[in-house]
All heavy atoms as an XYZ file, in Angstrom:
903
protein
N      98.895    156.372    159.983
C      97.464    156.241    160.227
C      97.249    155.359    161.457
O      97.722    154.239    161.507
C      96.799    155.624    159.002
C      95.304    155.622    159.094
S      94.550    154.927    157.642
C      94.255    153.288    158.245
N      96.525    155.869    162.412
C      96.371    155.152    163.667
C      95.108    154.301    163.743
O      95.063    153.340    164.494
C      96.382    156.150    164.826
O      95.326    157.065    164.666
N      94.081    154.636    163.000
C      92.836    153.880    163.079
C      92.080    153.977    161.760
O      92.320    154.884    160.964
C      91.985    154.396    164.239
C      91.503    155.815    164.067
C      90.895    156.378    165.326
O      91.427    157.299    165.889
N      89.785    155.837    165.779
N      91.165    153.030    161.521
C      90.359    153.119    160.304
C      89.647    154.466    160.245
O      89.150    154.957    161.262
C      89.366    151.968    160.450
C      90.017    151.019    161.397
C      90.816    151.868    162.335
N      89.637    155.048    159.037
C      89.157    156.425    158.886
C      88.160    156.549    157.746
O      88.397    156.045    156.652
C      90.349    157.367    158.625
O      91.266    157.250    159.714
C      89.908    158.803    158.495
N      87.065    157.233    158.018
C      86.086    157.600    156.993
C      86.442    159.008    156.548
O      86.441    159.938    157.354
C      84.645    157.551    157.542
C      83.653    158.039    156.494
C      84.296    156.154    158.024
N      86.766    159.154    155.272
C      87.089    160.459    154.690
C      85.873    160.935    153.902
O      85.402    160.249    152.993
C      88.300    160.341    153.768
C      89.604    159.983    154.479
C      90.592    159.370    153.506
C      90.181    161.217    155.129
N      85.373    162.104    154.250
C      84.156    162.616    153.627
C      84.322    164.098    153.329
O      85.271    164.734    153.770
C      82.944    162.379    154.539
C      82.979    163.192    155.796
C      82.256    164.369    155.884
C      83.748    162.804    156.884
C      82.304    165.147    157.041
C      83.790    163.569    158.040
C      83.074    164.743    158.119
N      83.359    164.649    152.590
C      83.393    166.056    152.215
C      82.733    166.891    153.311
O      81.509    167.002    153.387
C      82.668    166.265    150.879
C      82.784    167.677    150.358
O      83.295    168.553    151.088
O      82.373    167.903    149.205
N      83.552    167.474    154.172
C      83.046    168.278    155.272
C      82.413    169.590    154.836
O      81.733    170.248    155.627
N      82.585    169.974    153.570
C      81.967    171.197    153.053
C      80.564    170.933    152.517
O      79.861    171.864    152.144
C      82.841    171.800    151.950
N      80.162    169.687    152.493
C      78.874    169.289    151.914
C      77.871    168.981    153.027
O      78.070    168.041    153.800
C      79.096    168.048    151.043
S      77.581    167.221    150.512
N      76.780    169.764    153.111
C      75.775    169.507    154.153
C      75.182    168.092    154.069
O      74.966    167.449    155.099
C      74.702    170.568    153.895
C      75.400    171.649    153.138
C      76.463    170.956    152.323
N      74.924    167.614    152.869
C      74.381    166.261    152.697
C      75.362    165.223    153.229
O      74.980    164.297    153.944
C      74.075    166.002    151.212
C      73.544    164.622    150.944
C      72.210    164.324    151.159
C      74.378    163.622    150.480
C      71.724    163.042    150.919
C      73.898    162.348    150.226
C      72.562    162.059    150.453
N      76.647    165.397    152.922
C      77.679    164.450    153.373
C      77.801    164.463    154.893
O      77.904    163.403    155.521
C      79.024    164.779    152.730
S      78.984    164.725    150.929
N      77.786    165.651    155.481
C      77.864    165.743    156.938
C      76.673    165.044    157.594
O      76.825    164.351    158.598
C      77.943    167.202    157.383
C      79.289    167.841    157.100
C      79.467    169.173    157.832
N      78.338    170.079    157.698
C      78.203    170.989    156.739
N      79.133    171.118    155.801
N      77.153    171.785    156.714
N      75.490    165.212    157.001
C      74.298    164.552    157.541
C      74.434    163.032    157.444
O      74.096    162.314    158.386
C      73.047    165.024    156.806
C      71.771    164.393    157.319
C      70.560    165.035    156.711
C      69.259    164.397    157.071
N      68.974    164.193    158.449
N      74.939    162.534    156.321
C      75.081    161.081    156.156
C      76.140    160.511    157.099
O      75.983    159.396    157.605
C      75.393    160.731    154.699
C      74.299    161.128    153.718
C      72.900    160.785    154.213
O      72.613    159.660    154.603
N      72.015    161.774    154.223
N      77.196    161.251    157.351
C      78.202    160.805    158.326
C      77.562    160.740    159.710
O      77.781    159.788    160.467
C      79.442    161.730    158.309
C      80.278    161.559    159.566
C      80.276    161.441    157.084
N      76.735    161.724    160.038
C      76.007    161.687    161.312
C      75.108    160.465    161.399
O      75.025    159.816    162.449
N      74.449    160.134    160.293
C      73.606    158.933    160.257
C      74.450    157.677    160.473
O      74.056    156.788    161.232
C      72.857    158.828    158.930
C      71.744    159.844    158.818
O      71.246    160.359    159.820
N      71.356    160.159    157.600
N      75.588    157.590    159.796
C      76.477    156.438    159.992
C      76.896    156.319    161.455
O      76.912    155.219    162.017
C      77.732    156.577    159.128
C      77.699    156.032    157.722
C      79.001    156.351    156.992
C      77.452    154.539    157.705
N      77.228    157.428    162.062
C      77.658    157.410    163.462
C      76.526    156.977    164.392
O      76.771    156.304    165.390
C      78.194    158.776    163.871
C      79.514    159.099    163.211
C      79.974    160.509    163.474
O      79.200    161.454    163.384
N      81.245    160.654    163.806
N      75.287    157.332    164.054
C      74.139    156.927    164.871
C      73.757    155.476    164.623
O      73.477    154.726    165.547
C      72.937    157.830    164.589
C      72.925    159.098    165.391
C      71.611    159.837    165.295
N      71.186    160.126    163.929
C      71.690    161.097    163.163
N      72.640    161.864    163.638
N      71.247    161.304    161.948
N      73.688    155.081    163.345
C      73.222    153.739    162.989
C      74.251    152.657    163.308
O      73.885    151.537    163.624
C      72.877    153.655    161.512
C      71.747    154.531    161.077
C      70.742    155.043    161.847
C      71.503    154.998    159.755
N      69.897    155.812    161.084
C      70.343    155.794    159.790
C      72.148    154.824    158.544
C      69.813    156.401    158.673
C      71.620    155.436    157.422
C      70.465    156.210    157.487
N      75.502    152.987    163.160
C      76.565    151.994    163.364
C      77.695    152.604    164.180
O      78.821    152.723    163.706
C      77.073    151.488    162.018
N      77.396    153.014    165.413
C      78.441    153.647    166.208
C      79.622    152.702    166.416
O      79.441    151.531    166.721
C      77.745    153.980    167.531
C      76.514    153.161    167.569
C      76.156    152.841    166.161
N      80.794    153.217    166.204
C      82.009    152.417    166.328
C      83.121    153.342    166.801
O      83.676    154.112    166.014
C      82.357    151.793    164.979
C      83.536    150.850    165.036
O      84.310    150.918    166.011
O      83.703    150.057    164.098
N      83.442    153.298    168.087
C      84.458    154.214    168.613
C      85.855    153.982    168.033
O      86.729    154.828    168.188
C      84.431    153.951    170.123
C      83.754    152.656    170.296
C      82.874    152.434    169.107
N      86.047    152.869    167.342
C      87.368    152.628    166.747
C      87.541    153.357    165.414
O      88.626    153.371    164.850
C      87.602    151.126    166.547
O      86.763    150.616    165.527
N      86.454    153.955    164.906
C      86.523    154.681    163.636
C      86.801    156.160    163.870
O      86.345    156.754    164.839
C      85.204    154.571    162.865
C      84.875    153.244    162.230
C      83.545    153.351    161.500
C      85.959    152.786    161.292
N      87.497    156.727    162.915
C      87.742    158.172    162.908
C      87.024    158.735    161.684
O      87.083    158.151    160.596
C      89.248    158.408    162.812
C      89.639    159.866    162.725
C      91.146    160.036    162.817
N      91.802    159.511    161.632
C      92.894    160.023    161.078
N      93.478    161.064    161.630
N      93.418    159.503    160.012
N      86.341    159.856    161.840
C      85.677    160.545    160.734
C      86.444    161.830    160.488
O      86.673    162.606    161.414
C      84.216    160.842    161.083
C      83.377    159.581    161.145
C      83.308    158.823    162.304
C      82.669    159.157    160.032
C      82.543    157.666    162.361
C      81.898    157.999    160.075
C      81.846    157.257    161.241
O      81.096    156.121    161.292
N      86.817    162.060    159.230
C      87.680    163.191    158.900
C      87.275    163.782    157.559
O      87.145    163.063    156.566
C      89.125    162.685    158.834
C      90.234    163.675    158.507
C      90.338    164.756    159.571
C      91.555    162.925    158.390
N      87.066    165.094    157.546
C      86.796    165.776    156.282
C      88.094    165.822    155.478
O      89.121    166.291    155.976
C      86.304    167.199    156.525
O      86.288    167.917    155.306
N      88.026    165.353    154.252
C      89.232    165.376    153.413
C      89.641    166.802    153.060
O      90.744    167.035    152.598
C      89.063    164.527    152.147
C      88.067    165.072    151.154
C      88.435    166.070    150.257
C      86.779    164.583    151.100
C      87.526    166.569    149.334
C      85.863    165.070    150.180
C      86.235    166.073    149.304
N      88.776    167.759    153.315
C      89.081    169.160    153.021
C      89.907    169.834    154.123
O      90.396    170.942    153.935
C      87.797    169.934    152.779
C      87.050    169.423    151.545
C      86.020    170.392    151.066
N      85.232    169.836    149.994
C      85.584    169.837    148.714
N      86.744    170.347    148.352
N      84.798    169.323    147.793
N      90.039    169.189    155.270
C      90.860    169.739    156.351
C      92.326    169.756    155.919
O      92.791    168.792    155.294
C      90.717    168.891    157.623
C      89.350    168.947    158.258
C      89.018    170.310    158.811
O      89.910    170.968    159.379
O      87.860    170.726    158.671
N      93.054    170.804    156.240
C      94.477    170.842    155.885
C      95.219    169.627    156.462
O      95.062    169.294    157.633
C      94.978    172.139    156.526
C      93.752    172.980    156.678
C      92.612    172.013    156.929
N      95.950    168.948    155.608
C      96.741    167.788    156.026
C      95.967    166.491    156.146
O      96.547    165.460    156.484
N      94.664    166.516    155.871
C      93.840    165.312    156.046
C      94.302    164.147    155.180
O      94.186    162.991    155.587
C      92.372    165.624    155.747
N      94.827    164.443    154.009
C      95.233    163.363    153.094
C      96.715    163.023    153.188
O      97.197    162.176    152.428
C      94.867    163.739    151.654
C      93.366    163.916    151.392
C      93.121    164.300    149.945
C      92.598    162.661    151.764
N      97.413    163.626    154.121
C      98.857    163.373    154.241
C      99.184    161.902    154.459
O     100.204    161.410    153.969
C      99.456    164.200    155.375
C      99.509    165.682    155.055
O      99.222    166.067    153.895
O      99.822    166.468    155.970
N      98.334    161.182    155.184
C      98.569    159.757    155.449
C      98.151    158.851    154.292
O      98.329    157.635    154.386
C      97.811    159.316    156.704
C      98.390    159.893    157.974
O      99.584    160.256    157.968
O      97.651    159.978    158.972
N      97.574    159.422    153.253
C      97.014    158.629    152.155
C      97.609    159.080    150.820
O      96.962    159.795    150.049
C      95.490    158.767    152.134
C      94.888    158.560    153.501
C      94.534    159.650    154.297
C      94.732    157.282    154.014
C      94.017    159.466    155.565
C      94.214    157.093    155.288
C      93.864    158.183    156.055
O      93.361    157.995    157.317
N      98.815    158.672    150.516
C      99.489    159.159    149.307
C      98.803    158.749    148.000
O      99.018    159.374    146.972
C     100.893    158.564    149.405
C     100.766    157.415    150.333
C      99.650    157.741    151.277
N      97.954    157.731    148.042
C      97.273    157.305    146.817
C      96.000    158.097    146.543
O      95.393    157.930    145.492
C      96.925    155.804    146.877
O      96.046    155.571    147.988
C      98.178    154.957    147.010
N      95.599    158.951    147.491
C      94.378    159.733    147.313
C      94.703    161.181    147.019
O      95.708    161.712    147.471
C      93.518    159.674    148.584
C      92.935    158.326    148.966
C      92.149    158.449    150.267
C      92.053    157.777    147.859
N      93.805    161.814    146.259
C      93.918    163.247    146.021
C      92.534    163.870    146.173
O      91.538    163.164    146.319
C      94.539    163.544    144.652
C      93.733    162.994    143.483
O      92.489    162.910    143.583
O      94.331    162.648    142.466
N      92.484    165.190    146.140
C      91.213    165.891    146.339
C      90.167    165.530    145.293
O      88.992    165.399    145.612
C      91.438    167.404    146.349
C      92.106    167.968    147.592
C      92.422    169.447    147.401
C      91.245    167.759    148.817
N      90.600    165.361    144.062
C      89.657    165.031    142.979
C      88.995    163.687    143.247
O      87.776    163.535    143.147
C      90.358    165.037    141.604
C      89.438    164.534    140.515
C      90.864    166.432    141.277
N      89.806    162.704    143.621
C      89.284    161.365    143.910
C      88.340    161.402    145.114
O      87.275    160.792    145.102
C      90.452    160.405    144.174
C      90.052    159.015    144.527
C      89.354    158.240    143.423
O      89.512    158.589    142.236
O      88.626    157.284    143.751
N      88.727    162.106    146.149
C      87.892    162.192    147.349
C      86.621    162.990    147.103
O      85.587    162.710    147.712
C      88.682    162.800    148.500
S      89.969    161.717    149.135
N      86.684    163.975    146.215
C      85.506    164.779    145.894
C      84.456    163.950    145.151
O      83.280    164.253    145.190
C      85.911    165.993    145.075
C      84.843    167.054    145.057
O      84.213    167.280    146.110
O      84.624    167.653    144.001
N      84.893    162.883    144.534
C      83.995    162.021    143.759
C      83.169    161.097    144.652
O      82.028    160.788    144.341
C      84.815    161.193    142.781
C      84.030    160.459    141.749
C      84.916    159.753    140.792
N      86.274    160.296    140.938
C      87.224    160.244    140.047
N      87.024    159.649    138.933
N      88.412    160.749    140.263
N      83.786    160.626    145.762
C      83.095    159.668    146.607
C      83.743    159.587    147.991
O      84.923    159.873    148.150
C      83.096    158.270    145.977
C      84.483    157.705    145.768
C      84.512    156.387    145.012
O      83.469    155.954    144.494
O      85.595    155.776    144.962
N      82.946    159.198    148.967
C      83.448    158.963    150.319
C      84.488    157.845    150.266
O      84.406    156.940    149.432
C      82.280    158.515    151.194
C      82.669    158.151    152.607
S      81.253    157.587    153.576
C      81.260    155.849    153.188
N      85.463    157.918    151.160
C      86.494    156.881    151.246
C      86.498    156.282    152.647
O      86.236    156.982    153.629
C      87.883    157.460    150.953
C      88.027    158.073    149.576
C      87.937    157.027    148.511
C      88.152    157.620    147.133
N      87.969    156.646    146.089
N      86.810    154.998    152.717
C      87.006    154.321    153.992
C      88.382    153.689    153.949
O      88.624    152.738    153.219
C      85.925    153.274    154.232
C      86.101    152.504    155.519
C      86.431    153.148    156.699
C      85.915    151.137    155.551
C      86.579    152.446    157.881
C      86.072    150.422    156.724
C      86.401    151.072    157.898
N      89.295    154.255    154.717
C      90.677    153.778    154.754
C      90.841    152.859    155.958
O      90.862    153.313    157.104
C      91.637    154.960    154.837
N      90.927    151.563    155.678
C      91.169    150.587    156.736
C      92.645    150.646    157.111
O      93.007    150.637    158.285
C      90.756    149.174    156.283
C      91.022    148.151    157.377
C      89.291    149.149    155.870
N      93.480    150.698    156.093
C      94.915    150.953    156.229
C      95.275    151.874    155.066
O      94.440    152.137    154.203
C      95.757    149.657    156.131
O      95.662    149.145    154.798
C      95.286    148.605    157.125
N      96.517    152.313    155.006
C      96.901    153.165    153.877
C      96.882    152.374    152.574
O      96.791    152.956    151.500
C      98.291    153.780    154.091
O      99.225    152.741    154.357
C      98.268    154.771    155.239
N      96.949    151.051    152.649
C      96.936    150.208    151.449
C      95.541    149.698    151.093
O      95.316    149.273    149.975
C      97.879    149.022    151.631
N      94.627    149.718    152.047
C      93.271    149.214    151.813
C      92.273    150.345    151.989
O      91.840    150.647    153.107
C      92.957    148.061    152.771
C      93.758    146.853    152.507
N      94.941    146.593    153.155
C      93.562    145.850    151.619
C      95.435    145.463    152.700
N      94.630    144.990    151.762
N      91.932    150.963    150.854
C      91.017    152.101    150.855
C      89.860    151.775    149.916
O      90.063    151.410    148.765
C      91.727    153.391    150.412
C      92.891    153.699    151.359
C      90.735    154.550    150.357
C      93.753    154.863    150.941
N      88.653    151.906    150.438
C      87.446    151.618    149.670
C      86.716    152.924    149.405
O      86.832    153.870    150.171
C      86.556    150.641    150.441
C      87.293    149.374    150.788
C      87.942    149.229    152.007
C      87.385    148.342    149.863
C      88.647    148.075    152.309
C      88.096    147.190    150.152
C      88.723    147.063    151.375
O      89.432    145.918    151.659
N      85.949    152.949    148.325
C      85.259    154.177    147.965
C      83.790    153.968    147.695
O      83.336    152.856    147.429
N      83.044    155.058    147.771
C      81.649    155.073    147.389
C      80.768    154.184    148.256
O      80.908    154.123    149.474
N      79.874    153.486    147.600
C      78.924    152.628    148.304
C      79.630    151.508    149.044
O      79.233    151.145    150.157
C      77.901    152.066    147.320
C      76.790    151.363    148.009
S      76.010    152.517    149.155
C      74.376    151.960    149.137
N      80.698    150.980    148.462
C      81.429    149.915    149.155
C      82.023    150.430    150.464
O      82.060    149.717    151.468
C      82.516    149.310    148.286
C      83.190    148.149    148.980
C      84.005    147.260    148.083
O      84.242    147.614    146.907
O      84.410    146.195    148.571
N      82.470    151.666    150.484
C      82.983    152.254    151.725
C      81.883    152.288    152.782
O      82.107    151.895    153.932
C      83.520    153.658    151.454
N      80.701    152.745    152.407
C      79.579    152.810    153.350
C      79.202    151.417    153.854
O      78.983    151.215    155.050
C      78.380    153.486    152.696
N      79.154    150.453    152.953
C      78.817    149.078    153.330
C      79.851    148.529    154.303
O      79.506    147.911    155.318
C      78.697    148.181    152.074
C      78.695    146.710    152.439
C      77.446    148.544    151.293
N      81.117    148.758    154.030
C      82.170    148.238    154.915
C      82.145    148.898    156.289
O      82.423    148.249    157.289
C      83.531    148.382    154.262
C      83.711    147.360    153.149
C      85.091    147.440    152.532
N      85.246    146.412    151.541
C      85.783    145.202    151.770
N      86.214    144.886    152.969
N      85.904    144.332    150.795
N      81.800    150.176    156.338
C      81.659    150.842    157.638
C      80.495    150.224    158.406
O      80.626    149.880    159.586
C      81.474    152.373    157.475
C      81.065    153.023    158.786
C      82.744    153.001    156.935
N      79.356    150.085    157.757
C      78.174    149.521    158.411
C      78.395    148.065    158.827
O      77.971    147.660    159.907
C      76.968    149.612    157.470
C      76.543    151.013    157.122
S      75.709    151.872    158.443
C      74.126    151.096    158.380
N      79.068    147.297    157.999
C      79.257    145.862    158.261
C      80.180    145.592    159.445
O      80.259    144.466    159.918
C      79.780    145.169    157.009
N      80.846    146.603    159.939
C      81.717    146.431    161.111
C      80.904    146.165    162.376
O      81.435    145.696    163.365
C      82.589    147.673    161.312
C      83.622    147.859    160.226
C      84.330    149.184    160.350
N      85.005    149.371    161.604
C      86.268    149.002    161.862
N      86.976    148.429    160.916
N      86.804    149.215    163.047
N      79.631    146.497    162.328
C      78.770    146.306    163.485
C      77.933    145.050    163.292
O      77.397    144.817    162.197
C      77.857    147.521    163.674
C      78.590    148.855    163.674
C      79.732    148.933    164.655
N      79.217    148.807    166.006
C      79.949    148.478    167.049
N      81.218    148.244    166.922
N      79.411    148.389    168.240
N      77.784    144.221    164.323
C      77.075    142.939    164.183
C      75.667    143.069    163.605
O      75.262    142.266    162.767
C      77.033    142.396    165.609
C      78.178    143.044    166.297
C      78.331    144.405    165.658
N      74.939    144.071    164.024
C      73.564    144.239    163.562
C      73.473    144.478    162.057
O      72.464    144.184    161.436
C      72.924    145.410    164.320
C      71.469    145.720    164.022
C      70.593    144.520    164.375
C      71.018    146.938    164.808
N      74.525    144.978    161.465
C      74.458    145.393    160.072
C      75.152    144.426    159.111
O      75.484    144.797    157.996
C      75.036    146.802    159.924
C      74.147    147.833    160.556
C      74.413    148.293    161.836
C      73.034    148.304    159.898
C      73.589    149.227    162.442
C      72.208    149.239    160.486
C      72.478    149.709    161.766
N      75.340    143.193    159.508
C      75.953    142.201    158.614
C      75.103    142.017    157.351
O      75.599    141.601    156.321
C      76.161    140.868    159.321
C      77.198    140.933    160.422
C      78.567    141.248    159.872
C      79.592    141.250    160.995
N      80.826    141.880    160.640
N      73.828    142.351    157.444
C      72.954    142.234    156.265
C      73.385    143.162    155.137
O      73.025    142.945    153.985
C      71.500    142.505    156.647
C      70.847    141.450    157.527
C      69.454    141.900    157.929
C      70.789    140.107    156.819
N      74.140    144.188    155.462
C      74.611    145.084    154.406
C      75.510    144.346    153.423
O      75.729    144.819    152.315
C      75.377    146.293    154.979
O      76.507    145.824    155.716
C      74.493    147.152    155.853
N      75.996    143.173    153.820
C      76.853    142.394    152.927
C      76.080    141.868    151.714
O      76.681    141.387    150.755
C      77.540    141.265    153.695
C      78.497    141.766    154.780
C      79.068    140.595    155.572
C      79.611    142.607    154.196
N      74.748    141.988    151.740
C      73.950    141.645    150.558
C      74.359    142.516    149.371
O      74.105    142.175    148.217
C      72.467    141.816    150.852
N      75.014    143.624    149.664
C      75.550    144.513    148.625
C      76.360    143.725    147.593
O      76.376    144.066    146.414
C      76.416    145.568    149.300
C      77.346    146.341    148.402
C      76.867    147.382    147.613
C      78.708    146.062    148.358
C      77.716    148.113    146.803
C      79.569    146.790    147.549
C      79.065    147.808    146.775
O      79.917    148.532    145.975
N      77.027    142.664    148.019
C      77.902    141.906    147.133
C      77.160    140.895    146.259
O      77.792    140.194    145.469
C      79.007    141.211    147.946
C      79.909    142.226    148.598
C      79.799    142.527    149.951
C      80.854    142.922    147.856
C      80.605    143.480    150.543
C      81.657    143.882    148.438
C      81.532    144.154    149.783
O      82.328    145.102    150.352
N      75.849    140.824    146.369
C      75.087    139.938    145.487
C      75.139    140.470    144.059
O      75.069    141.685    143.833
C      73.636    139.843    145.949
C      73.407    139.141    147.288
C      71.953    139.277    147.711
C      73.819    137.683    147.195
N      75.251    139.563    143.094
C      75.315    140.005    141.691
C      74.117    140.882    141.331
O      72.986    140.589    141.697
C      75.273    138.676    140.915
C      75.775    137.660    141.878
C      75.322    138.115    143.241
N      74.402    141.947    140.677
C      73.378    142.887    140.240
C      73.084    143.959    141.272
O      72.948    145.130    140.929
N      72.988    143.583    142.532
C      72.684    144.559    143.573
C      73.838    145.545    143.748
O      73.620    146.746    143.897
C      72.374    143.851    144.896
C      71.802    144.725    146.004
C      70.557    145.469    145.550
C      71.494    143.874    147.229
N      75.044    145.042    143.702
C      76.216    145.910    143.840
C      76.241    146.965    142.729
O      76.447    148.146    142.991
C      77.492    145.070    143.797
C      78.751    145.873    143.943
C      79.971    144.958    143.954
C      81.248    145.748    144.112
N      82.430    144.891    144.213
N      76.002    146.548    141.504
C      76.017    147.472    140.373
C      74.905    148.519    140.509
O      75.123    149.701    140.248
C      75.877    146.715    139.041
C      77.064    145.870    138.697
C      77.103    144.511    139.400
O      76.240    144.162    140.189
N      78.142    143.738    139.112
N      73.731    148.064    140.937
C      72.605    148.988    141.119
C      72.904    149.996    142.225
O      72.721    151.206    142.047
C      71.331    148.210    141.445
C      70.105    149.060    141.783
C      69.699    149.910    140.578
C      68.960    148.179    142.241
N      73.392    149.512    143.356
C      73.682    150.408    144.475
C      74.813    151.377    144.136
O      74.777    152.537    144.543
C      73.996    149.593    145.726
C      72.760    148.864    146.259
S      73.106    147.807    147.681
C      73.329    149.042    148.953
N      75.807    150.925    143.388
C      76.886    151.823    142.964
C      76.354    152.921    142.049
O      76.769    154.077    142.151
C      78.000    151.050    142.269
C      78.841    150.242    143.230
O      78.794    150.432    144.433
N      79.604    149.310    142.685
N      75.448    152.553    141.147
C      74.864    153.538    140.231
C      74.055    154.575    141.011
O      74.146    155.782    140.735
C      73.991    152.843    139.190
N      73.274    154.129    141.983
C      72.493    155.053    142.813
C      73.434    155.965    143.594
O      73.214    157.177    143.667
C      71.537    154.282    143.760
C      70.921    155.208    144.792
C      70.466    153.569    142.957
N      74.504    155.401    144.152
C      75.482    156.205    144.897
C      76.085    157.276    143.987
O      76.162    158.447    144.372
C      76.589    155.312    145.471
C      77.585    156.098    146.283
C      77.474    156.163    147.660
C      78.612    156.808    145.682
C      78.368    156.902    148.417
C      79.507    157.564    146.421
C      79.377    157.604    147.788
O      80.264    158.348    148.514
N      76.515    156.901    142.785
C      77.124    157.875    141.858
C      76.135    158.976    141.493
O      76.505    160.141    141.392
C      77.644    157.161    140.602
C      78.925    156.388    140.833
C      79.529    155.887    139.533
N      78.608    155.072    138.742
C      78.482    153.745    138.851
N      79.218    153.082    139.707
N      77.631    153.108    138.086
N      74.866    158.617    141.295
C      73.845    159.598    140.949
C      73.687    160.603    142.094
O      73.663    161.816    141.871
C      72.521    158.891    140.663
C      71.468    159.811    140.136
C      71.242    160.142    138.832
C      70.505    160.533    140.913
N      70.199    161.026    138.754
C      69.717    161.283    139.999
C      70.221    160.614    142.259
C      68.687    162.093    140.423
C      69.177    161.439    142.685
C      68.418    162.162    141.768
N      73.589    160.087    143.318
C      73.440    160.964    144.481
C      74.699    161.810    144.670
O      74.620    163.025    144.906
C      73.128    160.156    145.746
C      71.722    159.554    145.639
C      73.269    161.000    147.007
C      71.385    158.554    146.716
N      75.873    161.185    144.556
C      77.135    161.905    144.771
C      77.282    163.079    143.802
O      77.765    164.144    144.171
C      78.315    160.956    144.642
N      76.842    162.884    142.572
C      76.957    163.944    141.569
C      76.032    165.125    141.873
O      76.275    166.231    141.399
C      76.651    163.378    140.182
N      75.015    164.895    142.687
C      74.019    165.938    142.977
C      73.988    166.313    144.456
O      73.094    167.014    144.909
C      72.626    165.433    142.559
C      72.510    165.247    141.063
C      71.424    164.238    140.696
N      71.338    164.068    139.260
C      72.151    163.310    138.534
N      73.123    162.648    139.104
N      72.018    163.213    137.226
N      74.960    165.868    145.219
C      74.923    165.994    146.674
C      74.830    167.428    147.167
O      74.235    167.683    148.209
C      76.099    165.275    147.297
C      77.437    165.955    147.090
C      78.561    165.106    147.684
N      79.823    165.810    147.702
C      80.680    165.841    146.705
N      80.402    165.190    145.584
N      81.813    166.503    146.816
N      75.417    168.380    146.467
C      75.375    169.764    146.943
C      73.990    170.380    146.795
O      73.685    171.398    147.419
C      76.406    170.611    146.183
C      77.825    170.250    146.503
S      78.210    170.530    148.225
C      79.968    170.375    148.205
N      73.120    169.752    145.994
C      71.767    170.262    145.799
C      70.754    169.574    146.703
O      69.622    169.990    146.796
C      71.346    170.068    144.347
C      72.208    170.830    143.384
C      71.826    170.510    141.955
C      72.813    171.142    140.981
N      72.585    170.713    139.610
N      71.180    168.484    147.358
C      70.253    167.708    148.195
C      70.134    168.290    149.592
O      71.009    168.873    150.117
C      70.714    166.243    148.279
C      70.747    165.508    146.951
C      71.321    164.108    147.145
C      69.355    165.398    146.358
């Protein structure tokens, strides 16, 4: 793995739109965006499989440090100085609420 990578569902229109939003809101040329559905996309990530990736977006900082779901989005956004406020995600209660909202959306993403 050569650079931090956002793994997302490239077959999902909602997911593609949100990746576009991430790229606009927090542009970071050091990040790579990759659909986990591309052949060989998960070869560098032996701890991930299609089922796990289908459940939530992943942010692989290294092959050993992979974050999922809302935490992945927060960590991508927090890489940019303007978005340090996203770290409020770690406040007690807010993290649980945001994770629940993320799971609800993720379960219905193909209909959105």
